[in-house]
C-alpha positions as CSV (number, residue, x, y, z in Angstrom):
1,M,-15.0,127.4,103.5
2,L,-14.0,130.5,101.5
3,N,-13.4,132.6,104.5
4,D,-11.2,130.1,106.4
5,A,-7.6,130.9,107.1
6,A,-4.6,128.7,108.2
7,V,-1.5,129.7,110.1
8,D,1.4,127.2,110.3
9,L,3.7,127.3,113.3
10,A,6.7,125.2,114.4
11,F,7.4,124.2,118.0
12,F,10.4,122.1,119.0
13,G,10.5,120.2,115.6
14,S,6.7,119.8,115.2
15,T,4.5,121.8,112.9
16,V,1.0,122.9,114.0
17,S,-1.5,124.2,111.5
18,V,-4.2,126.4,113.1
19,Q,-7.4,126.7,111.1
20,T,-9.7,129.6,111.9
21,H,-12.8,131.0,110.3
22,D,-11.8,134.6,110.7
23,H,-8.9,136.3,108.9
24,S,-8.5,139.0,111.5
25,V,-7.9,136.2,114.2
26,A,-5.4,134.5,111.8
27,A,-3.6,137.9,111.4
28,A,-3.5,138.3,115.2
29,V,-2.1,134.7,115.6
30,C,0.6,135.6,113.0
31,R,1.6,138.8,114.9
32,L,1.6,137.2,118.3
33,W,3.3,133.9,117.4
34,A,5.7,135.4,114.7
35,P,8.8,133.7,116.1
36,F,7.2,130.3,115.3
37,L,5.8,131.0,111.8
38,A,6.6,128.1,109.4
39,G,5.5,126.7,106.2
40,P,2.9,123.9,106.0
41,T,4.1,120.3,106.1
42,A,2.4,117.0,105.4
43,T,2.7,115.9,109.0
44,S,1.3,119.0,110.7
45,I,-0.7,118.7,113.8
46,Q,-4.2,120.1,112.9
47,V,-5.9,122.5,115.3
48,E,-9.3,123.9,114.3
49,A,-10.5,126.8,116.3
50,P,-14.2,126.7,117.2
51,R,-16.5,129.2,115.6
52,M,-17.0,132.1,118.0
53,T,-18.5,135.5,117.5
54,D,-16.2,137.0,120.2
55,K,-12.8,137.2,118.5
56,A,-11.0,137.7,121.8
57,A,-12.5,134.5,123.2
58,Q,-11.4,132.7,120.0
59,L,-7.9,134.1,120.4
60,D,-7.8,132.9,124.0
61,W,-8.8,129.4,122.9
62,I,-6.2,129.3,120.2
63,H,-3.5,130.7,122.6
64,A,-4.3,128.0,125.2
65,K,-4.4,125.2,122.6
66,L,-1.1,126.3,121.0
67,N,0.6,126.5,124.4
68,S,-0.6,123.0,125.5
69,T,0.4,121.5,122.1
70,A,3.9,123.1,122.3
71,M,4.4,121.7,125.8
72,E,3.2,118.2,124.7
73,V,5.7,118.0,121.8
74,T,8.8,119.5,123.4
75,P,11.6,117.0,123.8
76,H,12.9,119.1,126.7
77,L,12.2,119.2,130.4
78,A,9.4,121.8,130.7
79,F,8.1,123.3,133.9
80,H,5.7,126.1,134.7
81,A,7.8,129.3,135.0
82,G,8.5,132.7,133.5
83,A,12.1,133.4,132.6
84,V,14.2,136.3,131.5
85,A,17.8,136.6,130.7
86,V,20.5,139.2,131.3
87,G,23.8,138.5,129.5
88,S,24.4,134.7,129.8
89,S,22.3,134.3,133.0
90,V,18.7,133.2,133.1
91,V,16.4,134.0,136.0
92,A,13.3,131.8,136.3
93,F,10.1,132.6,138.2
94,P,8.3,129.3,138.9
95,A,4.7,129.6,140.0
96,N,1.2,128.2,139.6
97,S,-1.3,129.8,137.2
98,G,-2.2,133.2,138.5
99,G,1.0,133.5,140.6
100,G,2.3,136.5,138.7
101,K,4.8,134.9,136.3
102,S,3.6,136.9,133.3
103,T,3.3,140.1,135.2
104,L,6.8,139.8,136.6
105,T,8.3,138.7,133.2
106,A,6.6,141.6,131.4
107,A,7.9,144.1,134.1
108,C,11.4,142.8,133.6
109,L,11.2,143.1,129.8
110,Q,10.1,146.8,130.2
111,R,13.3,147.3,132.2
112,G,15.6,145.8,129.5
113,F,15.8,142.1,130.3
114,D,15.7,139.6,127.4
115,Y,12.7,137.3,127.0
116,V,12.9,133.6,127.4
117,T,9.3,132.6,128.3
118,D,6.4,133.4,130.6
119,E,4.9,129.9,130.6
120,G,7.1,126.9,129.8
121,M,10.7,127.0,131.0
122,C,12.4,124.4,128.8
123,L,15.8,122.7,129.7
124,D,17.7,120.4,127.4
125,Y,17.9,116.9,129.0
126,V,21.5,116.4,127.6
127,D,23.3,119.6,128.3
128,G,20.9,121.5,130.7
129,A,20.8,124.5,128.4
130,V,17.8,126.7,128.5
131,R,15.7,126.5,125.3
132,P,13.7,129.7,124.7
133,Y,9.9,129.5,124.2
134,P,9.0,133.1,123.3
135,R,5.3,132.7,123.2
136,P,3.0,135.8,123.4
137,I,2.6,137.1,127.0
138,G,-1.0,136.9,128.3
139,L,-1.8,139.5,130.9
140,S,-5.0,140.0,132.9
141,A,-6.6,143.4,132.8
142,W,-5.2,144.1,136.3
143,S,-1.7,143.2,135.2
144,A,-1.9,145.2,131.9
145,E,-3.1,148.3,133.9
146,L,-0.3,147.9,136.4
147,L,2.2,147.8,133.6
148,G,0.7,150.7,131.7
149,I,-0.6,148.5,128.8
150,S,-4.0,149.1,127.3
151,A,-6.2,146.1,127.9
152,T,-7.7,144.9,124.6
153,S,-10.7,143.1,126.1
154,D,-12.2,141.5,129.2
155,H,-10.1,138.5,128.2
156,E,-6.4,138.3,128.5
157,T,-4.4,140.9,126.7
158,F,-1.7,139.4,124.5
159,V,1.6,141.2,123.9
160,T,4.9,140.2,122.4
161,A,8.3,140.8,124.0
162,G,9.1,143.3,121.4
163,E,6.0,145.4,122.3
164,L,7.3,145.6,125.9
165,G,10.8,146.8,124.9
């Protein structure tokens, strides 16, 4: 269709092409997933966002799909944790969904820590090194309010590490 937009992202050596029917949603994906922007490739994994009138719901769907795809293609050991760095040390916050990983990670970023991830802590199988996965941080309305961030909708509010300091 004439109004369709595509955003190409690279995760751990794989390219994912997100197709959306709304240019403003594509622009939001570009802003939030900027560290992963890439050019299109012939072997891209295709992700087509469903048509939704609620742009926040569509962005939620895209965010979840991109995260699950990145975790599927990573060649690293990945586990559910937030992580921040200070100097050469990394601190991980493993927890189940809803356990406060994103809130704690965002609070640390506001206090000067460096961002590693708030979702998928990735370790190299060979050397044990931490591999950053700087995806956008999704905060509930409660967490956003606690951190002094304006909630953008009833859905998750997405922010980048740079927006937190």
